[in-house]
C-alpha positions in Angstrom: 4.4 8.0 -8.5 2.4 8.0 -11.7 -0.7 10.2 -12.0 0.4 11.6 -8.3 1.6 15.0 -7.1 4.8 15.7 -4.9 4.0 15.5 -1.0 3.6 19.2 -1.3 1.3 19.6 -3.6 -2.4 19.3 -3.4 -4.1 15.7 -3.9 -4.1 14.2 -7.4 -7.0 15.1 -9.5 -6.1 15.3 -12.8 -2.8 14.6 -13.3 -1.5 12.0 -15.1 1.8 12.4 -16.4 3.5 8.8 -16.1 6.3 10.8 -14.0 7.2 7.7 -11.7 10.7 9.6 -10.4 10.1 13.1 -8.8 13.1 14.3 -7.8 12.0 14.3 -4.2 11.4 10.5 -4.0 14.5 8.8 -5.6 14.7 4.9 -5.7 17.1 2.7 -3.6 20.2 1.4 -5.4 19.6 -2.1 -6.7 19.9 -4.9 -3.5 18.1 -2.5 -1.2 16.2 -4.8 1.0 12.4 -3.9 0.5 11.6 -2.4 3.6 7.7 -0.2 3.1 5.0 -2.8 3.2 1.9 0.5 3.2 -1.7 -0.7 3.6 -4.0 -0.8 0.4 -6.2 2.2 2.0 -3.2 3.8 2.0 -2.0 3.3 -1.7 -5.5 3.8 -3.2 -5.0 7.9 -1.5 -2.1 8.2 -3.9 -4.0 7.0 -7.2 -7.4 8.6 -6.4 -8.5 11.3 -5.6 -9.4 12.0 -1.5 -9.6 14.1 0.8 -6.6 12.9 2.3 -4.9 12.0 -0.5 -2.3 15.2 0.3 -1.3 13.5 3.9 -0.9 9.6 2.4 1.6 11.8 -0.2 3.0 13.1 2.7 3.2 10.1 4.5 4.2 7.9 1.1 7.5 10.6 0.7 8.9 9.6 4.1 10.3 6.5 2.7 12.5 5.5 -0.4 11.2 3.0 -2.9 10.5 0.6 -4.4 8.6 -0.9 -1.6 6.4 -4.1 -1.5 3.6 -5.3 -3.6 2.1 -8.5 -3.7 -0.5 -10.1 -5.0 -2.7 -8.8 -2.1 -2.4 -5.4 -2.8 -3.1 -6.4 -6.4 -6.5 -8.1 -5.6 -7.4 -5.3 -2.9 -6.7 -2.5 -5.1 -8.4 -3.7 -7.9 -11.6 -4.6 -6.0 -11.8 -1.6 -4.0 -11.6 1.4 -7.1 -14.1 -0.9 -8.9 -16.6 -0.9 -6.4 -16.4 2.3 -6.3 -17.0 2.0 -9.6 -20.2 0.4 -9.3 -21.2 2.7 -6.2 -21.0 5.9 -8.3 -17.9 7.1 -6.7 -15.8 6.7 -9.2 -15.9 6.5 -12.9 -14.5 3.4 -15.0 -12.2 5.5 -17.2 -10.4 6.6 -13.7 -10.4 3.1 -12.2 -8.9 2.2 -15.7 -6.7 5.4 -15.3 -5.3 4.7 -11.8 -4.8 0.6 -12.4 -2.5 2.6 -15.5 -0.8 5.0 -13.5 0.1 1.5 -11.0 1.1 -0.8 -13.8 4.1 2.3 -14.9 5.2 2.2 -11.5 5.6 -1.1 -11.5 7.3 -0.9 -14.1 9.2 2.1 -12.8 10.8 0.1 -10.2 9.0 2.0 -7.4 6.5 -1.3 -6.7 8.2 -4.6 -6.8 6.6 -7.7 -6.5 8.8 -9.8 -4.0 8.5 -13.9 -4.0 7.1 -15.4 -1.9 5.2 -18.6 -1.7 1.9 -17.7 -0.8 1.0 -21.3 0.8 3.4 -20.2 3.9 1.5 -16.9 3.7 -1.8 -18.4 4.0 0.0 -21.1 6.6 1.7 -17.3 8.8 -2.0 -16.0 8.5 -3.5 -18.5 10.3 -0.8 -19.4 13.1 -1.1 -15.5 13.8 -5.0 -15.8 13.8 -4.9 -18.4 16.5 -2.5 -16.3 18.7 -3.6 -12.8 17.7 -7.3 -12.6 16.5 -9.1 -13.5 19.8 -7.2 -10.3 22.2 -6.8 -8.0 18.7 -9.9 -8.2 16.1 -8.6 -8.5 13.1 -9.9 -9.1 10.2 -8.6 -11.7 7.6 -7.4 -9.7 4.9 -5.2 -7.6 7.4 -3.5 -10.9 8.8 -2.9 -11.7 5.5 -1.1 -8.5 4.8 0.7 -9.0 7.7 1.9 -12.2 7.3 3.2 -11.6 3.7 5.3 -8.1 5.0 7.1 -10.1 7.4 7.4 -12.5 4.9 8.9 -10.9 2.0 11.4 -9.0 4.6 9.6 -5.5 5.4 10.6 -4.0 8.4 7.7 -0.5 7.8 4.9 -1.4 7.8 2.1 1.7 7.8 -1.2 1.1 7.8 -4.8 3.4 9.5 -5.7 0.5 10.5 -5.1 0.4 14.5 -5.7 -3.4 15.1 -3.8 -4.6 12.0 -1.1 -1.7 13.5 -1.4 -3.9 16.8 -1.0 -6.9 14.8 2.3 -5.7 12.9 4.0 -4.3 15.9 3.0 -7.9 17.7 4.9 -9.5 14.6 8.3 -6.9 15.0 7.4 -4.5 12.3 8.3 -0.8 12.6 5.1 0.6 12.6 4.2 4.4 10.9 0.2 4.7 11.6 -1.7 7.0 9.2 -4.3 9.3 11.0 -6.8 9.9 8.4 -8.4 13.8 8.8 -11.3 13.7 7.4 
């Protein structure tokens, strides 16, 4: 992915070479079903240097692109990255560069924006909330992501959130749990 080191490298700090076709991370052939749906928190670790970015990159290497990138991801990533600017954890140029790297990866086929009806996502999310929120304690945005993953036919759901993982498992998704080392 653009701006990201290979899984065996240190977390990204200054690498912004735009190379989305890393030799150890080949793209799946066209027509391959989308498999991986990553939580936005993990995606952030690929585009912005964080203490556990290297671990997130190693996890990414287990899944062949393209991965799912929904409208929900885009809104959440833009908001989270700009909130880092607001909190003075990141400068605006770095946030803009990360967003540019994300767009380059979309154009290169690392991410795929599947077609789905947002109304269907909301309906599925409401149903999941009625069935599981009282017992799992899952938050709205996490429920929306799981609903979207189910509707786009993702097989794998990768998250660091315990409650979101439990919901994804209840929906029949194969869950990989990311454990931060920070």
